[in-house]
C-alpha positions as CSV (number, residue, x, y, z in Angstrom):
1,M,203.5,-52.9,60.8
2,L,202.3,-51.2,57.5
3,I,199.7,-53.6,56.0
4,I,198.7,-53.1,52.3
5,D,196.1,-55.4,50.6
6,A,197.4,-56.2,47.2
7,Q,194.0,-56.7,45.6
8,V,190.6,-55.4,46.3
9,H,187.6,-54.2,44.2
10,I,185.2,-51.3,44.5
11,W,182.4,-50.7,42.0
12,G,179.4,-48.6,41.2
13,S,177.3,-50.7,38.7
14,G,177.0,-54.0,37.1
15,K,176.7,-57.7,38.1
16,P,179.7,-58.9,40.0
17,S,181.3,-62.1,38.7
18,G,181.8,-65.5,40.4
19,H,181.6,-65.6,44.2
20,H,181.9,-61.9,44.8
21,R,179.4,-60.2,46.8
22,Q,176.2,-59.8,44.7
23,T,175.7,-56.1,45.2
24,S,175.6,-53.5,42.5
25,V,177.6,-50.9,44.6
26,Y,180.6,-51.3,46.9
27,T,182.2,-48.1,47.6
28,A,185.6,-46.9,48.8
29,E,184.0,-45.8,52.0
30,E,182.5,-49.2,52.7
31,L,186.0,-50.8,51.9
32,I,187.8,-48.4,54.2
33,R,185.5,-49.3,57.1
34,E,186.2,-52.9,56.7
35,M,190.0,-52.2,56.3
36,D,190.0,-50.2,59.5
37,E,188.4,-53.0,61.5
38,A,190.9,-55.5,60.1
39,G,193.9,-53.2,60.7
40,V,194.7,-52.8,57.0
41,N,196.3,-49.4,56.1
42,G,195.9,-49.3,52.4
43,A,195.1,-51.3,49.2
44,V,195.8,-51.8,45.6
45,L,192.4,-51.3,43.7
46,H,191.6,-53.6,40.8
47,P,188.7,-51.9,38.9
48,P,186.4,-54.7,37.9
49,S,185.5,-55.2,34.3
50,W,181.8,-55.8,35.1
51,D,181.6,-52.0,35.8
52,A,182.5,-49.9,32.8
53,G,183.1,-46.9,35.1
54,S,185.3,-48.7,37.6
55,N,188.6,-47.0,36.4
56,E,187.0,-43.6,37.1
57,M,185.8,-44.7,40.4
58,A,189.2,-46.0,41.5
59,I,190.8,-42.7,40.2
60,E,188.3,-40.7,42.4
61,A,189.1,-42.9,45.5
62,A,192.8,-42.3,44.9
63,I,192.4,-38.6,44.8
64,K,190.2,-38.6,47.8
65,Y,192.2,-41.1,49.9
66,P,195.8,-41.0,48.4
67,D,197.2,-42.7,51.4
68,K,194.8,-45.5,51.1
69,F,194.6,-46.4,47.4
70,C,196.4,-46.9,44.2
71,S,195.1,-48.9,41.2
72,L,195.9,-51.4,38.6
73,G,193.3,-50.4,35.9
74,W,192.2,-51.7,32.5
75,F,191.0,-50.8,29.1
76,A,189.8,-52.8,26.1
77,L,192.7,-54.6,24.8
78,N,190.8,-55.8,21.7
79,D,190.1,-52.2,20.6
80,P,193.3,-50.8,18.7
81,A,192.0,-47.3,19.1
82,Q,192.7,-47.6,22.9
83,R,196.3,-48.7,22.6
84,K,197.9,-45.3,22.9
85,R,196.4,-45.1,26.4
86,I,199.3,-47.0,27.8
87,E,201.7,-44.1,27.0
88,T,200.0,-41.9,29.5
89,W,198.3,-44.4,31.8
90,K,200.3,-43.6,34.9
91,Q,199.6,-40.0,34.6
92,Q,196.2,-40.6,36.0
93,A,195.8,-40.3,39.7
94,G,196.7,-43.5,41.6
95,M,197.3,-45.6,38.5
96,V,200.4,-47.5,38.9
97,G,199.8,-50.4,36.5
98,L,197.3,-52.6,34.6
99,R,195.4,-55.7,35.1
100,W,193.3,-58.1,33.2
101,S,191.8,-61.2,34.7
102,L,191.3,-62.9,31.3
103,T,188.3,-64.8,32.7
104,R,185.4,-62.6,31.3
105,E,183.6,-63.9,28.3
106,G,185.5,-63.2,25.1
107,Q,188.8,-62.6,27.0
108,E,190.0,-66.2,27.7
109,T,192.1,-66.5,24.6
110,W,193.6,-63.0,24.6
111,H,196.9,-64.2,25.8
112,E,197.4,-66.6,22.9
113,D,195.3,-65.3,20.0
114,G,197.4,-62.1,19.3
115,T,195.2,-59.7,21.2
116,M,197.8,-59.1,23.9
117,D,201.0,-59.3,21.7
118,W,201.4,-55.5,21.4
119,L,200.8,-55.0,25.1
120,W,204.1,-56.6,26.5
121,P,206.5,-54.4,24.7
122,A,204.4,-51.3,25.0
123,A,204.1,-51.8,28.8
124,E,207.8,-52.5,29.0
125,K,208.6,-49.3,27.2
126,A,206.1,-47.3,29.4
127,G,207.4,-48.8,32.6
128,T,204.0,-49.9,33.5
129,P,203.5,-53.2,35.5
130,V,200.9,-55.8,34.3
131,A,199.1,-58.3,36.5
132,T,196.8,-61.1,35.3
133,M,195.5,-64.5,36.2
134,A,198.1,-66.5,34.5
135,W,197.5,-69.9,36.1
136,R,196.2,-71.3,32.6
137,F,199.3,-70.3,30.7
138,L,202.3,-70.3,33.0
139,P,204.9,-71.5,30.6
140,L,203.8,-68.8,28.1
141,F,203.9,-66.3,30.9
142,G,207.5,-67.3,31.5
143,Q,208.3,-66.8,27.8
144,I,206.8,-63.3,28.0
145,A,208.9,-62.5,31.0
146,A,212.0,-63.7,29.4
147,R,211.4,-61.5,26.2
148,H,210.6,-58.4,28.2
149,P,213.1,-58.5,31.2
150,N,212.3,-54.8,32.0
151,L,208.5,-55.4,32.3
152,K,207.3,-56.1,35.8
153,L,204.7,-58.9,35.7
154,I,202.4,-60.1,38.5
155,V,200.6,-63.4,38.7
156,D,197.3,-63.1,40.4
157,H,195.9,-65.3,43.2
158,L,199.1,-67.4,43.9
159,G,199.0,-68.8,40.3
160,V,197.1,-71.9,41.5
161,V,194.1,-73.4,39.9
162,R,191.2,-71.1,39.8
163,A,188.4,-72.2,42.2
164,G,190.5,-75.2,43.1
165,Q,190.9,-76.1,46.8
166,D,193.5,-78.2,48.7
167,D,195.5,-80.6,46.6
168,V,193.6,-79.6,43.5
169,A,194.9,-76.1,43.8
170,F,198.4,-76.7,45.0
171,G,199.0,-80.2,43.6
172,D,201.2,-79.2,40.7
173,L,203.3,-76.1,41.5
174,G,206.2,-76.9,39.2
175,P,205.2,-74.6,36.4
176,L,204.5,-71.8,38.8
177,L,207.8,-72.1,40.8
178,A,209.7,-72.2,37.5
179,L,208.7,-68.6,37.0
180,A,210.8,-67.6,40.1
181,K,214.0,-67.6,37.9
182,Y,212.6,-64.5,36.2
183,P,213.3,-61.5,38.5
184,N,210.6,-59.5,36.8
185,V,207.8,-61.9,37.9
186,A,206.1,-61.5,41.3
187,I,203.2,-63.4,42.9
188,K,200.1,-62.0,44.6
189,A,199.3,-64.3,47.4
190,T,195.6,-63.0,47.3
191,G,192.5,-65.0,48.2
192,A,194.5,-67.8,49.9
193,P,191.8,-68.8,52.3
194,S,189.4,-69.6,49.3
195,H,191.8,-72.4,48.3
196,S,191.3,-74.3,51.5
197,S,188.4,-76.5,52.5
198,A,189.6,-76.4,56.2
199,A,188.6,-74.0,58.8
200,Y,190.8,-71.0,59.9
201,P,193.9,-70.9,59.9
202,F,193.5,-73.1,56.8
203,K,196.6,-75.2,57.7
204,N,196.3,-77.6,54.8
205,I,197.6,-74.9,52.4
206,H,200.4,-73.5,54.6
207,D,202.9,-75.9,52.9
208,G,201.9,-74.7,49.5
209,L,202.2,-71.1,50.5
210,H,205.6,-71.8,52.0
211,R,206.9,-73.5,48.8
212,I,205.7,-70.5,46.6
213,Y,207.2,-68.0,49.1
214,D,210.6,-69.9,49.3
215,A,210.7,-69.7,45.5
216,F,209.9,-66.1,45.1
217,G,211.1,-64.6,48.3
218,P,209.6,-61.7,50.3
219,D,210.3,-59.0,47.8
220,R,208.0,-60.8,45.2
221,F,205.4,-62.4,47.3
222,F,202.4,-59.9,48.1
223,W,199.8,-60.6,50.8
224,G,196.2,-59.7,49.8
225,T,192.6,-60.7,50.1
226,D,190.2,-60.0,47.2
227,I,188.0,-59.4,50.2
228,T,184.6,-59.3,48.3
229,R,184.7,-63.0,47.6
230,M,186.3,-64.2,50.9
231,T,184.0,-66.3,53.4
232,C,186.3,-65.7,56.3
233,S,186.7,-62.4,58.0
234,Y,189.0,-59.6,56.8
235,R,190.9,-59.8,60.1
236,Q,191.5,-63.7,59.6
237,C,192.9,-63.0,56.2
238,V,195.4,-60.7,57.9
239,T,196.3,-62.9,61.0
240,M,196.6,-66.1,58.8
241,F,199.8,-64.5,57.6
242,T,201.0,-62.5,60.6
243,E,200.3,-65.0,63.4
244,E,199.9,-68.5,61.8
245,L,203.0,-68.9,59.5
246,P,205.9,-69.4,61.8
247,W,208.4,-69.2,58.8
248,L,207.3,-65.6,58.0
249,K,208.5,-63.1,60.5
250,G,210.4,-59.8,61.1
251,A,211.6,-57.8,58.1
252,D,210.4,-60.5,55.6
253,L,206.9,-60.4,57.1
254,E,206.8,-56.6,56.7
255,K,207.7,-56.9,53.0
256,V,205.0,-59.5,52.4
257,M,202.4,-57.5,54.1
258,G,202.9,-54.4,52.4
259,L,206.3,-52.9,51.7
260,G,207.0,-55.4,48.8
261,V,204.0,-54.4,46.7
262,I,204.5,-50.6,47.3
263,K,208.1,-50.9,46.0
264,W,207.2,-53.3,43.1
265,L,204.4,-50.9,41.9
266,D,206.5,-47.8,42.7
267,W,203.5,-46.4,44.6
268,K,204.4,-42.9,45.8
269,R,202.2,-43.3,48.8
270,P,202.0,-40.2,51.1
271,A,203.6,-40.8,54.5
């Protein structure tokens, strides 16, 4: 089975945010070694905003390892001079879309203060998918999806409460599940183990995962890890989905574990 991680970071400078590994450098080669040990075939790079050169690093990785990596990059949304970059964004090696966490200082209100208003129609016109941590503004995200039906949107990290665990994270899924009616919205099921206080296989979040999966289906529910902030092993991140969820099997499992995200992002991955 082809296994593609829907979210990983590599970087060459800066101070990582939150609970990510506190190292100033984490290379594509280091990541590939971990992927190989875990049985992961490829990954969608998310150049982190703490490293100003992370887009270039991701492009270099995609050029060097085209079967391993594609990228959801970023640029300064609050700089009008950069807006035209979206017109040619996907002409860069490996770049298949865009992603902003909206958690960095100064970015927290971009979704509602007008900073991003130009982005949604421009990305729709350019055919460029956009991912973000939308858990704080799910109803607004639904409005964006409705206004731009040809724009592929991705909700990061299951759309649950950031840094929340157990019932705090999965206690109110209503606003998230409501997004499933928009066929242009998908979910990255990334970092799932971090939302459980239990030991592997993190059974107390399986029901929440199942509810999200049932709403969005295998074509819009993408496995991934955000491995540099996981406390369990990379292999456990894989087997939690491939071995511990009895309701996920066969062709649907193959879509969740890689085929779905490849299709959604239109990644022209070499055979």
